[in-house]
C-alpha positions as CSV (number, residue, x, y, z in Angstrom):
1,M,3.0,-108.1,25.6
2,K,3.6,-105.0,27.6
3,I,5.5,-102.4,25.5
4,A,6.8,-98.9,26.3
5,A,7.8,-96.7,23.4
6,I,9.9,-93.5,23.8
7,S,10.4,-90.9,21.0
8,P,11.0,-87.2,20.6
9,N,8.8,-87.4,17.4
10,T,5.1,-87.4,18.0
11,G,4.3,-88.7,14.6
12,H,6.6,-91.7,15.1
13,L,5.0,-92.4,18.5
14,Q,1.5,-92.4,17.1
15,E,2.5,-94.8,14.2
16,I,4.3,-97.2,16.6
17,G,1.2,-97.2,18.9
18,R,-1.2,-97.8,16.0
19,V,0.9,-100.8,14.7
20,L,1.4,-102.5,18.0
21,Q,-2.1,-101.9,19.4
22,A,-3.5,-103.4,16.3
23,H,-1.7,-106.7,17.2
24,G,-3.1,-106.7,20.7
25,H,-0.1,-105.4,22.6
26,Q,-0.5,-103.2,25.7
27,V,1.4,-100.0,24.7
28,T,2.6,-97.0,26.7
29,L,3.7,-94.0,24.6
30,A,6.1,-91.4,26.1
31,E,7.3,-88.3,24.2
32,G,11.0,-87.5,25.0
33,G,14.4,-88.9,24.7
34,K,16.6,-91.6,26.2
35,S,16.8,-89.8,29.6
36,R,13.2,-91.1,30.3
37,M,14.2,-94.8,30.0
38,Q,15.0,-95.4,33.7
39,A,11.8,-93.7,35.0
40,I,9.6,-95.4,32.5
41,A,11.2,-98.8,33.2
42,E,10.6,-98.3,36.9
43,R,7.0,-97.1,36.6
44,E,5.7,-99.3,33.8
45,Q,7.7,-102.5,34.2
46,P,7.4,-103.3,30.4
47,D,8.5,-106.5,28.7
48,L,9.9,-104.5,25.8
49,M,11.1,-100.9,25.5
50,L,11.4,-99.2,22.1
51,V,13.7,-96.2,22.1
52,D,13.5,-93.9,19.1
53,G,15.9,-91.1,18.1
54,M,19.2,-92.7,19.0
55,C,22.5,-91.6,17.4
56,C,26.0,-93.0,17.6
57,D,27.0,-91.2,20.8
58,P,28.8,-93.6,23.2
59,D,27.2,-91.8,26.2
60,E,23.8,-93.0,25.0
61,V,25.0,-96.6,25.1
62,L,26.2,-96.1,28.7
63,Q,22.7,-94.8,29.7
64,I,21.2,-97.9,28.1
65,A,23.6,-100.2,29.9
66,A,22.6,-98.6,33.2
67,V,18.9,-99.4,32.5
68,T,19.5,-103.0,31.3
69,A,21.7,-103.7,34.4
70,R,18.9,-102.5,36.7
71,H,16.2,-104.4,34.8
72,P,17.8,-107.5,33.3
73,A,14.5,-109.0,32.2
74,L,13.7,-105.9,30.0
75,A,14.2,-106.2,26.2
76,V,15.4,-103.1,24.5
77,V,15.1,-102.3,20.8
78,L,16.6,-99.1,19.5
79,L,15.3,-97.1,16.5
80,C,18.1,-95.1,14.8
81,A,18.1,-93.1,11.5
82,T,21.8,-94.0,11.0
83,H,24.3,-96.1,12.9
84,T,27.8,-97.5,12.6
85,P,29.1,-101.1,13.1
86,D,30.8,-100.0,16.3
87,F,27.5,-98.6,17.6
88,L,25.8,-101.9,16.9
89,I,28.4,-103.9,18.7
90,N,28.4,-101.6,21.7
91,S,24.6,-101.6,21.8
92,M,24.5,-105.4,21.9
93,R,27.1,-105.4,24.7
94,A,24.9,-102.9,26.6
95,G,22.0,-105.4,26.5
96,V,20.1,-104.1,23.4
97,R,18.1,-106.8,21.6
98,E,17.9,-105.2,18.1
99,V,18.6,-102.0,16.3
100,L,16.0,-100.9,13.6
101,P,15.9,-98.0,11.2
102,S,13.9,-94.9,12.3
103,P,11.1,-94.7,11.5
104,P,10.7,-98.5,11.1
105,T,8.3,-99.9,8.6
106,A,5.2,-101.6,10.0
107,Q,6.5,-105.0,8.9
108,A,10.0,-104.5,10.4
109,L,8.5,-103.4,13.7
110,Q,6.0,-106.3,13.8
111,E,8.7,-108.8,13.0
112,A,11.1,-107.4,15.7
113,V,8.4,-107.5,18.3
114,A,7.4,-111.0,17.3
115,R,11.1,-112.2,17.8
116,V,11.2,-110.6,21.3
117,E,7.8,-112.1,22.1
118,A,8.9,-115.6,20.9
119,K,11.9,-115.5,23.1
120,L,9.9,-114.3,26.1
121,H,7.4,-117.2,25.5
122,G,10.3,-119.6,25.3
123,I,11.5,-118.5,28.7
124,A,7.9,-118.7,30.0
125,A,7.6,-122.2,28.7
126,R,10.7,-123.2,30.7
127,S,9.4,-121.4,33.8
128,Q,7.8,-124.4,35.3
129,G,9.4,-124.1,38.7
130,K,7.1,-123.7,41.7
131,V,8.0,-121.0,44.1
132,L,7.2,-121.9,47.7
133,A,7.5,-119.2,50.4
134,F,7.9,-120.0,54.1
135,L,7.7,-117.3,56.7
136,P,7.1,-117.3,60.5
137,C,4.1,-115.8,62.1
138,K,6.2,-115.3,65.2
139,G,9.8,-115.9,66.1
140,G,10.6,-119.6,66.8
141,S,7.8,-120.9,64.7
142,G,10.1,-123.3,62.9
143,A,9.7,-121.9,59.3
144,T,13.4,-122.3,58.5
145,F,13.6,-125.9,59.6
146,L,10.5,-126.8,57.6
147,A,11.7,-125.0,54.4
148,T,15.2,-126.5,54.5
149,N,14.1,-130.0,55.3
150,L,11.3,-129.9,52.7
151,G,13.8,-128.8,50.1
152,W,16.1,-131.7,50.9
153,L,13.1,-134.1,50.4
154,L,12.0,-132.5,47.2
155,A,15.5,-132.7,45.8
156,E,15.3,-136.5,45.8
157,N,13.2,-136.3,42.6
158,A,13.6,-132.7,41.5
159,S,16.0,-129.8,41.2
160,V,15.7,-127.4,44.2
161,L,17.1,-124.0,45.1
162,L,16.5,-122.4,48.5
163,L,16.9,-118.7,48.8
164,D,17.6,-117.3,52.3
165,L,15.7,-114.1,52.3
166,N,16.0,-113.4,56.0
167,L,18.6,-110.9,55.0
168,Q,19.7,-109.5,58.4
169,F,19.9,-112.8,60.4
170,G,19.4,-115.6,58.0
171,D,21.1,-118.9,58.8
172,A,19.1,-121.4,56.6
173,L,22.3,-123.0,55.3
174,S,23.4,-124.1,58.7
175,F,20.3,-126.3,59.0
176,V,21.5,-128.6,56.2
177,Y,25.2,-127.8,55.7
178,D,28.2,-127.5,58.1
179,S,30.4,-124.9,56.3
180,K,30.2,-121.2,55.4
181,P,29.2,-120.2,51.8
182,V,31.8,-118.8,49.4
183,S,29.2,-116.5,47.9
184,T,25.9,-115.0,49.1
185,L,22.8,-113.2,47.9
186,A,24.6,-109.9,48.4
187,D,27.3,-111.0,45.9
188,V,24.7,-111.9,43.3
189,A,22.9,-108.6,43.8
190,R,26.2,-106.8,43.3
191,D,26.7,-108.6,39.9
192,I,23.0,-108.4,38.9
193,G,24.0,-107.1,35.4
194,R,25.8,-110.4,34.7
195,L,23.0,-112.6,36.2
196,D,22.3,-115.8,34.3
197,A,21.8,-119.4,35.2
198,S,25.5,-120.1,35.4
199,L,26.3,-117.2,37.7
200,L,23.3,-118.2,40.0
201,A,24.4,-121.8,40.2
202,A,28.0,-120.8,40.9
203,S,26.9,-118.6,43.7
204,T,25.1,-121.4,45.6
205,V,26.2,-124.1,48.0
206,K,25.3,-127.6,46.7
207,V,24.0,-129.5,49.6
208,T,23.2,-132.5,47.4
209,P,23.6,-132.9,43.6
210,R,20.0,-131.5,43.2
211,Y,19.7,-129.3,46.3
212,S,21.3,-125.8,46.3
213,V,21.1,-123.0,48.8
214,L,21.8,-119.3,48.1
215,A,22.8,-118.0,51.5
216,A,21.8,-114.7,53.1
217,P,24.7,-112.2,53.6
218,E,27.2,-113.0,56.3
219,D,27.4,-109.3,57.2
220,P,23.9,-107.9,57.9
221,S,25.1,-104.5,56.7
222,Q,25.4,-106.0,53.2
223,A,21.6,-106.6,53.1
224,M,21.0,-102.8,52.6
225,A,22.3,-103.1,49.1
226,I,19.8,-105.8,48.1
227,K,16.8,-104.2,46.3
228,P,13.4,-105.6,45.3
229,E,14.3,-105.6,41.7
230,H,17.3,-107.8,42.5
231,I,15.1,-110.4,44.1
232,D,12.7,-110.2,41.2
233,A,15.5,-110.8,38.7
234,I,17.0,-113.7,40.7
235,L,13.6,-115.4,41.1
236,G,13.0,-115.0,37.3
237,V,16.2,-116.9,36.5
238,A,15.7,-119.4,39.3
239,A,12.2,-120.4,38.4
240,S,13.4,-121.0,34.8
241,H,16.1,-123.4,35.8
242,Y,14.9,-125.2,39.0
243,D,11.8,-127.3,39.5
244,F,11.3,-125.8,43.0
245,V,12.4,-122.5,44.4
246,L,12.0,-122.3,48.2
247,L,12.0,-118.9,50.0
248,D,12.9,-118.7,53.6
249,L,11.6,-115.2,54.6
250,G,11.9,-113.3,57.9
251,R,8.9,-111.9,59.7
252,G,8.9,-108.4,58.2
253,I,6.6,-107.6,55.3
254,D,8.4,-104.9,53.4
255,T,8.7,-104.1,49.6
256,L,11.4,-106.8,49.2
257,A,9.3,-109.5,50.9
258,I,6.2,-108.4,48.9
259,K,8.2,-108.7,45.6
260,A,9.2,-112.3,46.6
261,L,5.6,-113.2,47.8
262,D,4.2,-111.9,44.5
263,R,6.3,-114.5,42.7
264,A,5.3,-117.3,45.0
265,T,3.1,-120.2,43.8
266,R,2.2,-121.0,47.4
267,I,2.8,-119.2,50.7
268,Y,3.2,-121.1,53.9
269,P,2.9,-119.0,57.1
270,V,4.2,-121.1,60.0
271,L,2.7,-120.9,63.5
272,Q,2.2,-122.9,66.7
273,A,-0.9,-123.5,68.7
274,Q,-0.4,-120.5,71.0
275,L,-2.5,-117.3,71.2
276,P,0.4,-114.9,70.2
277,H,1.1,-117.1,67.1
278,I,-2.6,-117.2,66.2
279,R,-3.0,-113.4,66.6
280,H,0.0,-112.7,64.4
281,A,-1.2,-115.2,61.8
282,A,-4.6,-113.5,61.6
283,R,-2.8,-110.2,61.0
284,L,-0.6,-111.8,58.3
285,L,-3.6,-113.2,56.5
286,E,-5.2,-109.8,56.5
287,V,-2.1,-108.3,54.9
288,F,-2.2,-111.1,52.2
289,R,-5.9,-110.2,51.5
290,S,-5.0,-106.5,51.1
291,L,-2.2,-107.6,48.6
292,G,-4.8,-109.5,46.6
293,Y,-3.5,-113.0,47.3
294,G,-6.3,-115.6,47.0
295,Q,-7.0,-118.3,49.5
296,D,-5.6,-120.9,47.0
297,K,-2.2,-119.2,47.3
298,V,-1.9,-119.5,51.1
299,E,-1.7,-122.6,53.4
300,L,-1.1,-122.2,57.1
301,V,1.3,-124.7,58.7
302,L,0.6,-125.5,62.3
303,N,3.9,-126.7,63.6
304,R,4.7,-128.8,66.7
305,Y,1.0,-129.8,66.8
306,E,-0.2,-132.2,69.5
307,K,-3.7,-133.5,69.9
308,S,-3.5,-132.9,73.6
309,S,-2.7,-129.2,73.2
310,E,-4.8,-126.7,75.2
311,I,-5.6,-125.0,71.9
312,G,-6.9,-127.7,69.6
313,L,-7.0,-127.9,65.9
314,D,-10.7,-127.1,65.8
315,M,-10.1,-123.9,67.7
316,V,-7.3,-122.9,65.4
317,Q,-9.5,-123.6,62.4
318,R,-12.3,-121.5,63.7
319,S,-9.9,-118.6,64.1
320,F,-9.1,-118.7,60.4
321,G,-12.4,-119.7,58.8
322,T,-11.9,-121.5,55.6
323,A,-8.1,-121.1,55.4
324,R,-6.3,-124.4,54.7
325,I,-4.1,-125.7,57.5
326,H,-1.4,-128.3,57.3
327,T,-0.3,-129.8,60.6
328,V,3.2,-131.0,61.5
329,P,3.5,-133.1,64.6
330,N,5.7,-132.3,67.6
331,S,9.1,-134.1,67.7
332,W,11.1,-131.5,69.6
333,R,14.1,-133.6,70.6
334,E,14.8,-135.1,67.2
335,V,14.3,-131.8,65.4
336,S,16.6,-130.0,67.9
337,A,19.3,-132.7,67.3
338,S,18.9,-132.3,63.6
339,I,19.4,-128.5,63.8
340,N,22.3,-128.7,66.2
341,Q,24.1,-131.2,63.9
342,G,23.4,-129.3,60.7
343,E,21.9,-132.4,59.2
344,P,18.4,-132.7,57.5
345,L,16.1,-134.7,59.7
346,P,15.1,-137.1,56.9
347,S,18.7,-138.1,56.3
348,T,19.3,-139.1,60.0
349,A,15.8,-140.2,61.1
350,R,13.7,-141.1,58.1
351,G,11.1,-142.8,60.2
352,N,10.6,-139.8,62.4
353,A,7.0,-138.5,62.4
354,V,8.1,-135.0,61.3
355,A,10.2,-136.5,58.5
356,R,7.3,-138.6,57.3
357,N,4.9,-135.6,57.4
358,L,7.3,-133.6,55.3
359,A,7.8,-136.5,52.9
360,D,4.0,-136.6,52.4
361,L,4.0,-132.9,51.7
362,A,6.9,-133.3,49.2
363,A,5.0,-136.1,47.5
364,A,1.9,-134.0,47.2
365,L,3.9,-131.1,45.7
366,N,5.8,-133.3,43.3
367,P,3.8,-136.5,42.6
368,R,5.8,-139.1,40.7
369,Q,4.6,-140.1,37.3
370,D,4.6,-143.9,38.1
371,D,2.6,-143.3,41.3
372,A,-0.1,-141.6,39.2
373,A,-0.4,-144.5,36.8
374,P,-3.7,-146.3,37.4
375,G,-4.5,-150.0,37.9
376,L,-2.5,-152.9,36.7
377,L,-0.4,-150.8,34.3
378,G,0.6,-148.6,37.2
379,R,1.6,-151.5,39.3
380,L,3.7,-153.0,36.5
381,F,5.5,-149.7,36.0
382,R,6.1,-149.4,39.7
383,R,7.6,-152.9,39.8
384,A,9.8,-152.0,36.8
């Protein structure tokens, strides 16, 4: 576990470091007081922060609350020589996990860290949701249509949340729903200190019982208040409570987009068989390489593909070397009708070639247990 310890007492720091490092933790030691919490949380991004030298001053609790609101995934443990019942209650309200004596015994410190670690591992054990990011290589690629319609198909057998991260001009909700959202991503970011699964679910639009969409801000100016740490916190909660989290991203690669892409299990850049699309896709793949994303994390989607295209699949494949490419056939009229009606294509034209293609992709991403059962036993279960 990644731990940061802050103390004005050098001897306390050294002892804390010795105890924790002996148990295999990655420890950062910082001499100083509570005023360093925010900077260290930003720079080190620890799982746990130990803050020594606290007293019963209410202003200290306010400083802690500011840090935990900005970093909701951070666990904070305070080390205090003396404390009052009111201080304990106010500390817990501020997001503090535990309060220990200062200096703590080695056993008390180990046990407290073990409790935090167990809770983090419990969250990790529930974090089975796959995060799938869709982004256009060029405007009009069809990324939003593919993300929203794939989400609808995945939701037939799994819980799905789609986040519209095209913050300035996102309209993903309109592809599958015919009303405006009551709450948006900007509202969740504004209440990030209260973020939990209930708040997240209440802020979404339920398209179907298992398919929810968290819409982009209605007013583009509200997007300015959404920060990368907000996206990271939202994705942390979402991946813990949904089987699939789909991200509909815009074209820009900024710090917010990178924070989302870092979380992604798979990235789907969407392009068409045209030279501008191919050039932009090549640049995008180069950006991904510079960010350290492996080839197993990225799969290109060649949308509106036709075998008779002037630029064939073999030419596209040569342009990208060993990169994986998933093709989606061209069905412009039916897709346009689906978008104009605000209805998922699989709900109105299940037999359409694009709908069947996306259904195959959904099945590959979320194979059903009975389909995987081999031989006669599998057939019997399928009949049942």
